[in-house]
Backbone as numpy.savetxt, mean C-alpha at the origin, in Angstrom:
# Nx Ny Nz CAx CAy CAz Cx Cy Cz
-2.60 -32.83 26.67 -2.17 -31.54 27.19 -1.26 -30.83 26.18
-0.33 -31.57 25.57 0.57 -30.98 24.58 -0.22 -30.52 23.35
-1.26 -31.27 23.00 -2.08 -30.88 21.84 -2.81 -29.56 22.12
-3.27 -29.38 23.33 -3.97 -28.13 23.69 -3.01 -26.95 23.63
-1.78 -27.14 24.12 -0.78 -26.07 24.06 -0.46 -25.71 22.61
-0.30 -26.74 21.79 -0.02 -26.50 20.37 -1.15 -25.74 19.71
-2.39 -26.10 20.08 -3.55 -25.42 19.49 -3.59 -23.96 19.91
-3.29 -23.67 21.17 -3.29 -22.28 21.63 -2.16 -21.49 20.96
-1.01 -22.11 20.79 0.09 -21.45 20.11 -0.30 -21.13 18.66
-0.94 -22.09 18.00 -1.41 -21.87 16.64 -2.44 -20.73 16.61
-3.33 -20.70 17.57 -4.34 -19.64 17.63 -3.69 -18.27 17.79
-2.68 -18.18 18.64 -1.99 -16.91 18.85 -1.30 -16.45 17.57
-0.65 -17.37 16.88 0.03 -17.03 15.63 -0.99 -16.55 14.58
-2.12 -17.24 14.48 -3.14 -16.84 13.51 -3.74 -15.48 13.83
-3.99 -15.22 15.10 -4.54 -13.92 15.50 -3.54 -12.82 15.18
-2.27 -13.05 15.50 -1.24 -12.04 15.22 -1.13 -11.77 13.72
-1.23 -12.81 12.91 -1.11 -12.59 11.46 -2.33 -11.87 10.89
-3.52 -12.10 11.44 -4.69 -11.38 10.93 -4.70 -9.94 11.41
-4.05 -9.63 12.50 -4.00 -8.25 12.99 -3.26 -7.36 12.00
-2.25 -7.91 11.31 -1.50 -7.14 10.32 -2.45 -6.60 9.26
-3.36 -7.45 8.78 -4.27 -7.03 7.72 -5.36 -6.10 8.25
-5.73 -6.26 9.50 -6.75 -5.39 10.07 -6.24 -3.96 10.22
-4.92 -3.78 10.34 -4.36 -2.44 10.53 -3.90 -1.81 9.22
-4.02 -2.51 8.10 -3.61 -1.94 6.81 -4.44 -0.70 6.51
-3.81 0.26 5.85 -4.43 1.55 5.61 -4.41 1.86 4.11
-5.44 2.56 3.63 -5.45 3.04 2.25 -5.15 4.52 2.26
-4.10 4.91 1.54 -3.66 6.31 1.48 -4.15 6.92 0.17
-4.84 8.03 0.24 -5.27 8.77 -0.94 -4.13 9.71 -1.30
-3.39 9.37 -2.36 -2.18 10.11 -2.73 -2.51 11.59 -2.99
-1.80 12.46 -2.28 -2.00 13.90 -2.43 -3.17 14.45 -1.63
-3.82 13.58 -0.86 -4.97 14.04 -0.08 -6.08 14.54 -0.99
-6.65 15.70 -0.67 -7.78 16.24 -1.43 -7.37 16.61 -2.86
-6.13 16.98 -3.06 -5.66 17.36 -4.40 -5.68 16.17 -5.35
-5.36 14.99 -4.82 -5.26 13.81 -5.68 -3.95 13.82 -6.45
-3.90 13.12 -7.56 -2.69 12.98 -8.40 -2.87 13.87 -9.62
-2.30 15.06 -9.54 -2.41 16.06 -10.61 -1.18 16.96 -10.55
-1.04 17.86 -11.50 0.11 18.77 -11.46 -0.08 19.71 -10.26
0.85 19.65 -9.29 0.69 20.44 -8.07 1.21 21.87 -8.22
0.95 22.67 -7.20 1.40 24.07 -7.23 2.91 24.19 -6.98
3.51 23.19 -6.31 4.96 23.19 -6.10 5.53 21.85 -6.54
6.80 21.84 -6.90 7.44 20.60 -7.37 7.69 19.61 -6.24
7.61 20.05 -5.01 7.89 19.17 -3.87 6.62 18.73 -3.14
5.46 19.08 -3.68 4.19 18.81 -3.00 4.05 17.35 -2.59
4.26 16.40 -3.51 4.00 14.99 -3.22 5.01 14.41 -2.24
6.27 14.84 -2.32 7.25 14.38 -1.33 6.91 14.93 0.05
6.43 16.17 0.11 6.01 16.74 1.39 4.79 16.01 1.93
3.85 15.68 1.05 2.67 14.92 1.47 3.11 13.56 2.03
4.00 12.87 1.30 4.46 11.54 1.71 5.21 11.59 3.04
5.94 12.68 3.29 6.70 12.80 4.54 5.77 12.87 5.75
4.53 13.25 5.55 3.56 13.33 6.65 2.72 12.07 6.79
3.00 11.06 6.00 2.28 9.79 6.05 3.21 8.70 6.56
2.64 7.65 7.11 3.41 6.47 7.51 2.92 5.31 6.67
3.81 4.73 5.89 3.46 3.64 4.98 4.02 2.33 5.52
3.23 1.27 5.42 3.65 -0.04 5.89 3.30 -1.09 4.84
4.02 -2.20 4.87 3.70 -3.32 3.99 2.25 -3.71 4.26
1.49 -3.90 3.21 0.07 -4.23 3.34 -0.84 -3.03 3.12
-0.29 -1.82 3.23 -1.07 -0.61 2.95 -1.31 -0.50 1.45
-2.24 0.39 1.09 -2.54 0.63 -0.32 -2.43 2.12 -0.61
-2.00 2.44 -1.83 -1.99 3.81 -2.33 -3.07 3.91 -3.39
-3.92 4.91 -3.30 -4.92 5.15 -4.34 -4.58 6.47 -5.01
-4.37 6.42 -6.31 -4.05 7.60 -7.11 -5.34 8.03 -7.82
-5.91 9.15 -7.38 -7.14 9.66 -8.00 -6.74 10.78 -8.96
-7.10 10.61 -10.23 -6.76 11.64 -11.22 -7.76 11.66 -12.36
-7.76 12.78 -13.07 -8.59 12.91 -14.27 -7.84 12.28 -15.44
-8.48 12.25 -16.58 -7.81 11.69 -17.76 -6.57 12.53 -18.08
-5.65 11.93 -18.79 -4.43 12.65 -19.16 -3.29 12.46 -18.19
-3.42 11.52 -17.26 -2.34 11.22 -16.31 -2.16 9.71 -16.24
-1.07 9.29 -15.61 -0.82 7.89 -15.34 0.10 7.81 -14.13
0.43 6.60 -13.71 1.34 6.38 -12.59 2.33 5.32 -13.03
3.63 5.65 -12.98 4.68 4.68 -13.27 5.52 4.53 -12.01
5.79 3.29 -11.63 6.77 3.04 -10.57 8.11 2.91 -11.28
9.10 3.69 -10.82 10.40 3.72 -11.49 11.52 3.62 -10.45
12.74 3.46 -10.94 13.92 3.43 -10.06 14.18 4.84 -9.53
15.05 4.95 -8.54 15.41 6.26 -7.97 16.03 7.15 -9.04
16.93 6.59 -9.86 17.58 7.38 -10.91 16.56 7.86 -11.94
15.64 6.97 -12.33 14.63 7.37 -13.31 13.67 8.40 -12.73
13.37 8.32 -11.45 12.50 9.33 -10.82 13.21 10.67 -10.82
14.49 10.67 -10.48 15.27 11.90 -10.44 15.32 12.57 -11.81
15.40 11.75 -12.87 15.49 12.26 -14.25 14.14 12.34 -14.95
13.06 12.01 -14.22 11.71 11.98 -14.83 11.70 11.13 -16.10
12.30 9.95 -16.01 12.42 9.04 -17.15 11.50 7.84 -16.95
10.48 7.73 -17.78 9.54 6.62 -17.67 9.72 5.56 -18.72
10.88 5.52 -19.38 11.08 4.56 -20.47 11.32 3.13 -19.98
11.76 2.95 -18.74 12.00 1.61 -18.20 11.28 1.44 -16.86
9.96 1.52 -16.84 9.25 1.45 -15.57 9.31 0.07 -14.94
9.25 0.05 -13.63 9.14 -1.21 -12.89 7.70 -1.71 -13.03
6.75 -0.77 -12.98 5.32 -1.10 -13.14 4.61 0.12 -13.71
3.54 -0.14 -14.49 2.73 0.93 -15.07 1.30 0.80 -14.55
0.71 1.92 -14.19 -0.68 1.96 -13.75 -1.36 3.04 -14.59
-2.03 2.63 -15.65 -2.59 3.60 -16.58 -4.11 3.65 -16.56
-4.74 2.78 -15.83 -6.20 2.78 -15.75 -6.69 3.92 -14.87
-7.99 4.03 -14.77 -8.59 5.09 -13.96 -8.37 4.83 -12.47
-7.79 5.80 -11.80 -7.64 5.81 -10.34 -7.14 4.48 -9.75
-5.94 4.06 -10.12 -5.43 2.76 -9.65 -5.13 2.75 -8.15
-5.28 1.58 -7.57 -4.89 1.34 -6.19 -3.73 0.36 -6.22
-2.65 0.71 -5.53 -1.42 -0.08 -5.54 -1.21 -0.66 -4.14
-1.03 -1.98 -4.06 -0.74 -2.64 -2.79 0.76 -2.58 -2.53
1.14 -2.11 -1.35 2.56 -2.03 -0.98 2.98 -3.39 -0.42
3.83 -4.09 -1.16 4.19 -5.46 -0.80 5.58 -5.62 -0.21
6.40 -4.57 -0.28 7.77 -4.66 0.22 8.17 -3.40 0.96
9.05 -3.56 1.94 9.59 -2.41 2.66 10.69 -1.77 1.81
10.89 -0.47 2.01 11.95 0.25 1.30 11.41 1.48 0.60
12.27 2.10 -0.20 11.86 3.30 -0.95 11.21 2.89 -2.26
10.11 3.56 -2.60 9.41 3.33 -3.86 9.19 4.69 -4.51
9.40 4.76 -5.82 9.33 6.02 -6.56 8.22 5.94 -7.61
7.40 6.99 -7.65 6.31 7.06 -8.62 6.41 8.37 -9.39
6.07 8.32 -10.68 6.02 9.53 -11.50 4.78 9.46 -12.41
4.37 10.63 -12.92 3.44 10.67 -14.03 4.31 10.79 -15.27
4.18 9.87 -16.19 5.06 9.79 -17.35 4.60 10.69 -18.49
3.45 11.32 -18.36 2.91 12.15 -19.44 3.75 13.43 -19.60
4.21 13.67 -20.79 4.99 14.84 -21.24 5.82 15.48 -20.11
5.46 16.68 -19.66 6.25 17.40 -18.65 5.64 17.32 -17.25
4.73 16.40 -17.03 4.05 16.33 -15.73 5.02 16.04 -14.59
5.93 15.09 -14.79 6.90 14.75 -13.74 7.77 15.95 -13.40
8.32 16.59 -14.41 9.19 17.75 -14.14 8.41 18.92 -13.55
7.08 18.89 -13.67 6.23 19.92 -13.06 5.83 19.55 -11.63
6.30 18.39 -11.14 6.05 18.01 -9.75 5.24 16.76 -9.53
4.80 16.09 -10.59 4.04 14.85 -10.42 4.99 13.67 -10.25
5.68 13.67 -9.13 6.55 12.56 -8.77 6.63 12.50 -7.26
6.91 11.31 -6.76 6.91 11.13 -5.31 7.75 9.91 -4.95
8.42 10.03 -3.81 9.15 8.91 -3.22 8.53 8.63 -1.87
8.21 7.36 -1.62 7.69 6.99 -0.31 8.63 5.97 0.32
8.63 5.92 1.64 9.40 4.92 2.36 8.41 4.01 3.08
8.46 2.73 2.74 7.53 1.75 3.30 8.24 0.98 4.40
7.64 0.97 5.58 8.16 0.19 6.70 7.56 -1.21 6.64
8.17 -2.14 7.35 7.69 -3.52 7.35 6.60 -3.75 8.36
5.43 -4.22 7.92 4.33 -4.64 8.78 3.98 -3.65 9.87
3.81 -2.39 9.51 3.38 -1.39 10.47 4.49 -0.85 11.34
5.73 -1.25 11.11 6.84 -0.76 11.92 7.40 0.51 11.30
8.44 1.04 11.89 9.11 2.22 11.35 9.71 1.88 9.99
9.91 2.88 9.12 10.48 2.62 7.80 11.83 1.92 7.90
12.05 0.98 6.98 13.28 0.21 6.94 14.17 0.70 5.81
15.47 0.45 5.95 16.40 0.76 4.87 16.17 -0.25 3.76
16.09 0.18 2.50 15.84 -0.77 1.43 16.98 -1.78 1.29
16.62 -3.04 1.03 17.61 -4.08 0.84 18.15 -4.01 -0.58
19.41 -4.44 -0.74 20.00 -4.48 -2.07 19.33 -5.59 -2.86
19.25 -5.44 -4.15 18.67 -6.47 -5.00 17.54 -5.91 -5.83
16.93 -6.77 -6.63 15.88 -6.31 -7.53 14.63 -5.89 -6.76
13.93 -4.93 -7.32 12.67 -4.48 -6.73 11.55 -5.05 -7.57
10.63 -5.77 -6.94 9.51 -6.35 -7.66 8.37 -5.35 -7.74
7.60 -5.38 -8.82 6.49 -4.44 -8.93 5.40 -4.79 -7.92
4.68 -3.77 -7.45 3.60 -4.04 -6.51 2.43 -4.68 -7.23
1.56 -5.32 -6.46 0.35 -5.90 -7.03 -0.66 -4.79 -7.25
-1.42 -4.91 -8.30 -2.43 -3.90 -8.61 -3.78 -4.40 -8.11
-4.48 -3.54 -7.40 -5.82 -3.84 -6.93 -6.82 -3.13 -7.82
-8.08 -3.51 -7.74 -9.10 -2.79 -8.51 -9.20 -1.34 -8.07
-9.91 -0.51 -8.81 -10.04 0.90 -8.45 -10.51 1.09 -7.02
-10.21 2.27 -6.48 -10.53 2.58 -5.10 -12.01 2.39 -4.82
-12.32 1.75 -3.69 -13.73 1.57 -3.35 -14.35 2.88 -2.91
-15.65 2.98 -3.08 -16.35 4.16 -2.57 -16.36 4.08 -1.06
-16.75 5.14 -0.39 -16.74 5.13 1.07 -17.64 4.03 1.61
-18.78 3.75 0.93 -19.66 2.68 1.38 -18.98 1.32 1.24
-18.32 1.08 0.08 -17.68 -0.22 -0.09 -16.41 -0.32 0.76
-15.76 0.81 1.06 -14.60 0.77 1.96 -15.06 0.35 3.35
-16.19 0.89 3.79 -16.73 0.51 5.10 -17.11 -0.97 5.09
-17.68 -1.44 3.99 -18.04 -2.85 3.88 -16.79 -3.72 3.92
-15.70 -3.25 3.29 -14.44 -4.00 3.30 -13.90 -4.12 4.71
-13.94 -3.03 5.47 -13.47 -3.06 6.86 -14.35 -3.99 7.68
-15.68 -3.89 7.49 -16.59 -4.77 8.24 -16.31 -6.23 7.91
-16.11 -6.56 6.63 -15.87 -7.95 6.28 -14.55 -8.45 6.86
-13.53 -7.59 6.91 -12.25 -7.97 7.51 -12.43 -8.26 9.00
-13.16 -7.39 9.69 -13.40 -7.58 11.12 -14.21 -8.85 11.35
-15.25 -9.05 10.55 -16.10 -10.24 10.70 -15.29 -11.50 10.46
-14.44 -11.50 9.43 -13.61 -12.68 9.16 -12.64 -12.93 10.30
-12.05 -11.86 10.86 -11.11 -12.03 11.98 -11.81 -12.59 13.20
-12.97 -12.04 13.53 -13.73 -12.52 14.69 -14.19 -13.95 14.44
-14.65 -14.23 13.21 -15.07 -15.59 12.88 -13.93 -16.58 13.02
-12.74 -16.17 12.61 -11.57 -17.04 12.76 -11.28 -17.33 14.22
-11.41 -16.31 15.05 -11.16 -16.49 16.49 -12.16 -17.48 17.09
-13.45 -17.34 16.73 -14.46 -18.26 17.25 -14.20 -19.68 16.77
-13.79 -19.83 15.52 -13.48 -21.16 14.99 -12.32 -21.79 15.75
-11.29 -20.99 16.01 -10.14 -21.51 16.76 -10.53 -21.86 18.19
-11.34 -21.02 18.81 -11.78 -21.31 20.18 -12.60 -22.59 20.21
-13.48 -22.78 19.23 -14.29 -23.99 19.17 -13.40 -25.21 18.95
-12.41 -25.09 18.09 -11.49 -26.20 17.83 -10.70 -26.54 19.08
-10.30 -25.52 19.84 -9.54 -25.76 21.07 -10.40 -26.47 22.10
-11.68 -26.14 22.17 -12.58 -26.78 23.13 -12.82 -28.24 22.78
-12.86 -28.54 21.48 -13.08 -29.91 21.03 -11.89 -30.78 21.40
-10.69 -30.20 21.29 -9.48 -30.98 21.61 -9.30 -30.99 23.07
């Protein structure tokens, strides 16, 4: 009887942990505009204010050649200084995985692009919750994912996540029945 309870508790914990990944979202930075010199210097901060970011979400920066994405400190973002980046994303249309809650700052380090408005601060909440106050201490760079999937491969990614989650549930149910 105790083994069955333990198995059900384990199943509940596993289901709850897979739900976090099923709710992760990919944000296309700047919406239809993408990552380019905007018409106003506050465009990207205004865009970010209308989004909700959580740990596990991804940011996809879509841009033409002649741009890049640097993650920088708050002071460096304010000064448009890319000389000491936390992380550099210089490949075509990078996707960045958000791994920590708190404020994260991005700029385009190319010539005057940042001072022309290619910079943004986002606030990442923990695991789909409301945004959290950033903790004191070092900020680790986010993990880099491959370029943004096409809509067909994005749908396939969602399907595979759902299939894996459902498959995990069936496996746990079968294991519980055996015990």
